[in-house]
C-alpha positions as CSV (number, residue, x, y, z in Angstrom):
1,M,-19.4,4.2,-45.6
2,R,-16.8,3.2,-43.5
3,I,-17.8,2.4,-40.0
4,L,-16.1,0.1,-37.9
5,I,-18.0,-3.5,-36.7
6,L,-18.6,-3.9,-33.6
7,T,-16.4,-6.8,-32.5
8,C,-18.0,-10.1,-30.4
9,L,-15.2,-11.9,-29.3
10,T,-15.1,-15.1,-26.8
11,I,-11.7,-15.7,-24.8
12,A,-11.4,-18.7,-22.2
13,A,-9.5,-18.4,-19.4
14,V,-5.6,-19.1,-20.3
15,S,-4.9,-20.7,-17.1
16,V,-6.8,-23.8,-18.3
17,V,-4.5,-24.0,-21.4
18,L,-0.9,-22.9,-19.7
19,A,-0.2,-24.1,-16.3
20,Q,1.9,-21.8,-13.7
21,S,4.3,-23.7,-12.2
22,S,5.4,-22.9,-8.5
23,S,8.7,-21.5,-10.1
24,S,7.0,-19.2,-12.3
25,P,4.3,-17.5,-9.9
26,A,1.9,-15.3,-11.8
27,R,2.9,-11.5,-12.3
28,E,1.3,-8.2,-13.5
29,L,2.5,-7.1,-16.7
30,P,4.1,-3.7,-16.9
31,K,1.6,-0.6,-16.9
32,D,3.2,0.8,-20.1
33,P,3.2,-0.4,-23.6
34,R,6.6,-0.6,-24.4
35,G,7.4,-2.5,-21.1
36,M,4.4,-4.4,-22.0
37,L,5.7,-5.7,-25.3
38,G,8.9,-6.1,-24.4
39,A,8.0,-8.5,-21.3
40,V,5.9,-10.3,-23.3
41,L,8.5,-10.8,-26.5
42,P,10.8,-13.3,-25.0
43,Q,7.8,-16.2,-24.9
44,Y,7.9,-16.0,-28.4
45,D,11.5,-16.0,-29.3
46,F,11.7,-19.1,-31.9
47,N,14.9,-18.3,-33.3
48,G,16.7,-18.4,-29.9
49,T,20.3,-20.1,-29.6
50,S,18.5,-22.6,-27.2
51,M,16.0,-23.9,-29.7
52,K,16.6,-27.6,-30.7
53,P,15.2,-28.4,-34.3
54,W,11.7,-29.1,-34.7
55,H,9.0,-29.5,-36.5
56,M,5.0,-28.5,-36.8
57,K,2.3,-29.1,-39.5
58,G,-1.2,-27.7,-39.1
59,S,-4.6,-27.6,-40.8
60,Y,-6.3,-24.5,-42.0
61,Q,-9.6,-23.0,-43.5
62,L,-10.5,-20.2,-45.5
63,Y,-13.7,-18.5,-45.6
64,D,-15.4,-16.8,-48.6
65,E,-16.4,-12.6,-48.4
66,F,-19.7,-13.8,-46.3
67,G,-18.0,-16.4,-43.8
68,N,-18.8,-19.5,-45.4
69,P,-16.0,-22.1,-45.5
70,A,-14.4,-22.3,-48.7
71,Q,-11.0,-23.9,-49.5
72,Q,-8.9,-26.0,-46.6
73,G,-5.1,-26.3,-46.7
74,S,-2.0,-27.5,-45.0
75,Y,0.8,-25.5,-43.4
76,E,4.1,-26.8,-42.7
77,Y,7.4,-25.4,-41.2
78,W,10.5,-27.0,-40.5
79,W,13.5,-25.0,-38.2
80,E,17.0,-26.2,-37.8
81,S,18.6,-22.7,-36.9
82,P,17.6,-18.7,-36.6
83,K,19.0,-18.6,-40.7
84,L,17.9,-22.4,-41.9
85,Y,14.3,-23.1,-42.0
86,R,11.4,-24.0,-44.3
87,S,7.9,-22.9,-44.8
88,S,5.0,-25.0,-47.2
89,W,1.6,-24.5,-48.0
90,N,-0.4,-26.5,-50.1
91,R,-4.1,-26.3,-51.1
92,T,-5.9,-27.2,-53.6
93,G,-4.8,-25.1,-56.8
94,A,-2.4,-23.9,-54.7
95,T,1.3,-25.0,-53.2
96,R,4.1,-22.7,-52.2
97,T,7.5,-23.6,-50.3
98,E,9.8,-21.0,-49.3
99,W,13.3,-22.2,-47.9
100,H,15.6,-20.0,-46.0
101,T,19.1,-21.1,-46.9
102,I,22.3,-20.9,-44.4
103,A,23.5,-17.8,-46.7
104,G,20.9,-15.6,-45.9
105,K,19.0,-16.1,-49.0
106,T,15.3,-16.9,-49.5
107,V,13.9,-19.0,-52.6
108,Y,10.7,-20.3,-53.2
109,K,8.8,-22.8,-55.8
110,A,5.2,-22.4,-56.1
111,T,2.4,-23.6,-58.4
112,G,-1.0,-22.3,-59.2
113,D,-3.1,-19.5,-57.6
114,R,-1.0,-17.1,-55.1
115,L,-1.4,-17.5,-51.4
116,F,-4.3,-15.2,-49.7
117,Y,-2.7,-12.5,-47.3
118,F,-3.3,-14.5,-44.0
119,E,-2.4,-17.6,-45.2
120,R,1.3,-16.2,-46.2
121,K,0.9,-14.3,-42.7
122,L,0.8,-17.8,-40.5
123,E,4.6,-17.8,-40.2
124,T,4.7,-14.7,-38.4
125,L,0.7,-15.5,-36.4
126,L,2.6,-18.4,-35.0
127,F,6.5,-17.8,-34.4
128,S,6.8,-13.9,-34.1
129,P,3.6,-12.5,-33.4
130,V,4.3,-9.9,-30.7
131,P,6.3,-6.7,-32.6
132,D,9.9,-5.8,-31.1
133,P,9.3,-2.6,-29.1
134,T,12.6,-1.6,-29.7
135,T,12.2,-1.4,-33.5
136,L,9.0,1.2,-33.1
137,K,10.8,4.8,-34.0
138,S,9.4,7.0,-31.1
139,A,9.2,9.5,-34.1
140,G,6.7,7.6,-36.2
141,V,4.8,5.8,-33.8
142,E,2.3,6.2,-30.8
143,L,2.4,3.6,-28.4
144,K,-0.7,3.7,-25.8
145,M,-2.9,1.6,-23.2
146,H,-6.2,0.5,-23.6
147,Q,-8.6,-2.4,-22.1
148,L,-10.7,-5.1,-24.3
149,E,-13.0,-6.8,-22.2
150,T,-14.7,-9.8,-23.2
151,N,-16.5,-12.6,-21.9
152,K,-16.2,-10.9,-18.4
153,I,-12.4,-11.2,-19.2
154,K,-10.1,-7.9,-19.4
155,L,-7.2,-8.1,-21.2
156,P,-5.1,-5.1,-21.1
157,C,-3.7,-4.2,-24.8
158,A,-1.0,-2.4,-26.5
159,E,-1.7,0.2,-29.1
160,I,0.5,0.7,-32.0
161,K,-0.7,4.4,-33.9
162,G,1.2,5.3,-37.0
163,R,1.4,9.3,-36.5
164,T,0.1,11.9,-39.1
165,G,2.7,13.6,-41.3
166,S,3.2,17.1,-42.6
167,N,1.3,15.8,-45.8
168,G,-1.5,14.2,-44.2
169,A,-0.3,10.7,-44.7
170,T,-0.1,8.4,-41.5
171,L,3.7,7.5,-40.8
172,M,4.3,3.9,-39.9
173,L,7.3,1.8,-40.0
174,D,7.4,-0.9,-42.7
175,G,6.0,-4.7,-42.0
176,V,4.4,-3.2,-38.6
177,A,0.8,-3.2,-38.7
178,P,-1.3,-0.6,-36.8
179,G,-3.4,-2.1,-34.2
180,S,-3.7,-3.5,-30.7
181,Y,-1.7,-6.6,-29.2
182,C,-4.0,-7.6,-26.1
183,F,-2.5,-9.7,-23.3
184,D,-3.5,-12.1,-20.7
185,S,-3.3,-10.0,-17.6
186,L,-1.1,-11.7,-15.6
187,L,0.8,-14.4,-17.9
188,P,2.9,-13.1,-20.8
189,V,0.9,-14.1,-23.2
190,L,-0.8,-12.6,-26.5
191,R,-4.6,-13.5,-26.4
192,V,-6.0,-11.0,-29.3
193,E,-4.5,-9.0,-32.1
194,Q,-6.8,-6.2,-33.7
195,L,-5.5,-5.0,-36.8
196,F,-6.2,-2.1,-39.3
197,N,-9.6,-1.4,-36.9
198,S,-11.0,-4.0,-38.0
199,I,-9.1,-7.6,-38.1
200,N,-9.4,-9.6,-35.3
201,V,-6.7,-12.7,-35.1
202,V,-7.6,-14.3,-31.6
203,F,-4.9,-16.6,-30.4
204,D,-6.4,-19.6,-28.4
205,K,-5.2,-23.0,-27.0
206,L,-1.8,-22.0,-25.9
207,A,0.8,-24.7,-25.3
208,R,4.1,-24.7,-24.5
209,M,6.9,-25.7,-26.8
210,Q,10.8,-26.0,-26.0
211,N,9.8,-22.8,-23.1
212,R,8.2,-20.8,-25.8
213,V,4.2,-19.8,-26.5
214,L,2.9,-21.4,-29.0
215,S,-1.1,-21.1,-30.3
216,R,-2.6,-24.5,-30.9
217,E,-5.7,-22.6,-32.9
218,I,-5.9,-19.1,-34.6
219,I,-8.9,-17.6,-35.9
220,V,-8.9,-14.6,-37.5
221,T,-12.1,-12.6,-38.2
222,D,-13.4,-9.3,-40.1
223,G,-15.6,-8.7,-36.5
224,R,-18.2,-10.4,-37.9
225,N,-17.4,-13.5,-40.2
226,K,-14.3,-15.5,-40.3
227,I,-11.7,-15.0,-42.7
228,L,-9.3,-18.3,-41.8
229,T,-9.4,-20.5,-38.9
230,F,-5.8,-22.6,-38.5
231,N,-5.2,-25.7,-35.9
232,V,-1.5,-26.9,-35.5
233,D,-1.7,-31.0,-35.6
234,V,1.8,-32.4,-34.9
235,T,4.8,-30.4,-33.3
236,D,7.5,-32.8,-32.7
237,V,11.8,-32.9,-32.7
238,D,12.4,-33.8,-36.1
239,P,16.5,-35.3,-36.0
240,N,16.0,-36.3,-39.8
241,Q,14.9,-32.8,-41.7
242,K,18.0,-31.9,-43.1
243,A,17.0,-33.2,-46.5
244,A,13.7,-31.2,-46.3
245,L,15.4,-28.1,-45.7
246,I,17.4,-27.9,-48.8
247,P,15.8,-26.1,-51.6
248,E,14.9,-27.9,-54.7
249,A,16.9,-27.0,-58.2
250,D,14.5,-25.2,-59.6
251,A,13.6,-22.9,-56.9
252,T,14.3,-18.9,-57.8
253,P,15.0,-16.3,-55.3
254,V,12.1,-14.6,-53.7
255,A,11.4,-11.0,-55.2
256,M,10.6,-7.8,-53.1
257,E,7.2,-7.8,-54.4
258,E,6.8,-11.5,-53.1
259,S,7.1,-10.5,-49.4
260,P,3.7,-10.2,-47.8
261,T,4.9,-7.5,-45.9
262,L,2.8,-4.3,-45.4
263,P,3.0,-1.2,-47.2
264,S,4.7,1.9,-46.3
265,L,1.8,3.8,-45.2
266,N,3.4,6.9,-45.7
267,M,4.1,6.6,-49.4
268,I,0.6,6.8,-50.5
269,S,0.7,9.8,-52.9
270,K,-3.3,9.7,-53.3
271,K,-6.4,8.7,-51.7
272,A,-9.6,8.4,-53.5
273,P,-12.4,7.4,-51.0
274,P,-15.4,5.3,-52.0
275,V,-18.6,6.4,-53.1
276,Y,-21.2,5.3,-50.7
277,P,-23.7,3.1,-52.6
278,P,-27.3,4.9,-53.0
279,A,-29.0,1.6,-52.2
280,A,-26.9,0.7,-49.4
281,K,-27.5,4.6,-47.6
282,T,-31.2,3.7,-48.4
283,S,-31.1,0.4,-46.8
284,H,-28.8,1.9,-43.8
285,V,-26.0,-0.6,-44.5
286,T,-22.9,0.1,-43.1
287,G,-19.3,-1.7,-42.4
288,T,-16.2,-2.4,-43.6
289,V,-15.1,-4.2,-46.8
290,I,-11.7,-5.9,-46.6
291,L,-9.3,-6.5,-49.9
292,D,-6.6,-8.7,-50.7
293,T,-4.7,-7.2,-53.3
294,M,-1.4,-7.0,-55.4
295,I,0.0,-4.0,-56.4
296,G,2.5,-4.4,-59.3
297,K,6.0,-2.2,-59.8
298,D,3.7,0.0,-61.8
299,G,1.7,1.1,-58.8
300,R,-1.4,-0.7,-60.6
301,I,-3.6,-3.0,-58.8
302,K,-3.8,-6.6,-59.9
303,D,-5.9,-9.6,-58.6
304,M,-8.0,-8.0,-56.3
305,R,-10.3,-10.4,-54.0
306,V,-12.9,-9.4,-51.1
307,L,-11.6,-11.4,-48.0
308,G,-15.2,-9.7,-46.2
309,T,-18.1,-7.4,-46.6
310,P,-21.3,-7.0,-44.5
311,S,-23.3,-6.4,-47.7
312,P,-22.8,-7.1,-51.1
313,L,-24.3,-3.3,-51.7
314,L,-20.7,-2.1,-50.3
315,T,-18.4,-4.4,-52.6
316,P,-19.1,-3.0,-55.9
317,A,-18.3,0.8,-54.2
318,A,-14.9,-0.9,-52.6
319,T,-13.6,-2.3,-55.6
320,C,-14.7,0.6,-57.9
321,S,-16.3,-2.1,-59.9
């Protein structure tokens, strides 16, 4: 039943967004995937020692499983140093704030519903979207090169693929999404992420901020429908933000299960492929159903949500309902 959906992306030429100065002429990226990731990584070093305290606020739109606009929200970020920063989400029925303290601890305060996966991942998509190649263990990860062509623009891509272990499970580092990271052919900037064989993240309206690259528009799709769109509204240097970085008195430590990191795929002990629904087979319906769920400490699924589906005929089989 799981057949990948062909992706239709529209990518504008990045040169109209990021101007090249005479002191930094265009140059080709390295031809090997590790070299490519390493060349691009410094452009997204938002924790560098040369950074001045800053603040950002943006707005996002969530979409239902059929790509229709659903809830709206805002995301706000304050940064003082690599150990002192804050993220806040606010939408109808759900709020969440995380404080990263100078002591190296993370505490949070939340009300209402839990956030969706890509809501929680906004911090990563904005400020650290490119994986560090030095953290990828050669024994568990394959790195390959390929090319993505869209709107007559060719993007070189570094593909991160987990190797298959002796138990048949895919080996992958914790927190690293298997997929492709596609860059502008001349400028060291990220344009597209293709994750889990079905998710596309497009980075657009790129701008310089303290000599780093910030995507002012992010679009997450399942290859057919939108899942989330995000736009940066304000970026500024905020000298009066120290009060915002002090955790509220009733904030609690973030437990391990609260972290929106990817699971370790080599911990899978059993696979249960979905049964192809007869009605979908008769109607020749194919595609990938994308789910967002919580896994409890007992290993049981909790609070399953459908992010995207090509047809309601496939959803019950994917959710076992």
